[in-house]
C-alpha positions in Angstrom: -4.3 -13.4 -5.7 -1.5 -12.9 -8.4 1.3 -13.3 -5.6 0.7 -9.7 -4.4 -1.6 -11.2 -1.4 -5.2 -10.3 -0.8 -5.5 -6.4 -1.2 -8.3 -4.3 0.6 -8.1 -0.6 -0.4 -10.5 2.0 1.5 -10.4 5.5 -0.2 -10.9 7.7 2.7 -10.9 11.2 0.6 -10.7 11.5 -3.1 -9.4 15.2 -2.9 -6.5 15.2 -2.1 -6.7 11.4 -2.3 -6.0 9.2 0.7 -6.0 5.7 0.4 -5.7 3.2 3.0 -4.2 -0.3 2.0 -4.1 -3.6 3.8 -2.4 -6.6 1.9 -3.0 -10.0 3.6 -0.3 -12.5 3.1 2.0 -10.1 1.5 5.1 -10.9 -0.9 7.3 -8.9 1.4 7.3 -9.9 5.1 9.9 -7.4 6.5 9.8 -3.6 7.0 13.8 -3.1 6.3 15.5 -1.0 3.8 13.5 -0.9 0.2 11.5 -3.9 1.2 8.9 -2.0 2.5 8.9 0.4 -0.4 8.0 -2.4 -2.9 4.0 -3.0 -2.3 3.5 0.7 -1.4 5.2 1.9 -4.4 3.3 -0.5 -6.4 0.0 1.0 -5.3 1.1 4.4 -5.4 1.7 3.7 -9.0 -1.6 2.2 -9.6 -3.5 4.8 -7.9 -1.4 7.8 -9.1 -2.8 6.7 -12.4 -6.4 6.3 -11.4 -6.3 9.7 -9.5 -4.0 11.4 -12.2 -2.0 12.9 -9.8 1.5 12.1 -8.2 1.1 9.9 -5.1 3.3 8.2 -2.6 3.3 5.4 0.1 3.6 6.3 3.8 2.9 4.9 7.3 4.1 1.4 6.3 3.6 -1.2 8.9 3.8 -4.9 8.9 2.0 -7.1 11.5 3.7 -10.9 11.6 0.6 -11.9 14.0 -2.0 -11.0 11.4 0.5 -11.3 8.3 -0.7 -7.9 7.2 1.2 -5.2 5.5 -0.4 -2.0 5.4 0.2 1.6 4.4 -1.5 5.0 3.2 -1.4 6.1 -0.2 -1.7 10.4 -0.5 0.0 13.2 -1.8 
């Protein structure tokens, strides 16, 4: 872990890309304002490069009980 928590990626579909991301022990614990965008935007950038198309993060959620942030990266 490089300060980004423990990440698991699940590619649900390759074209168009749909990737579910779950981050255990994320660096951001809240879903207020721009904070929720930090992790999602980071992975949207990484996966945009991987799939060679512009992607964005959607469906952000955070479970305090599990200490997990999740989102979906897609077009």
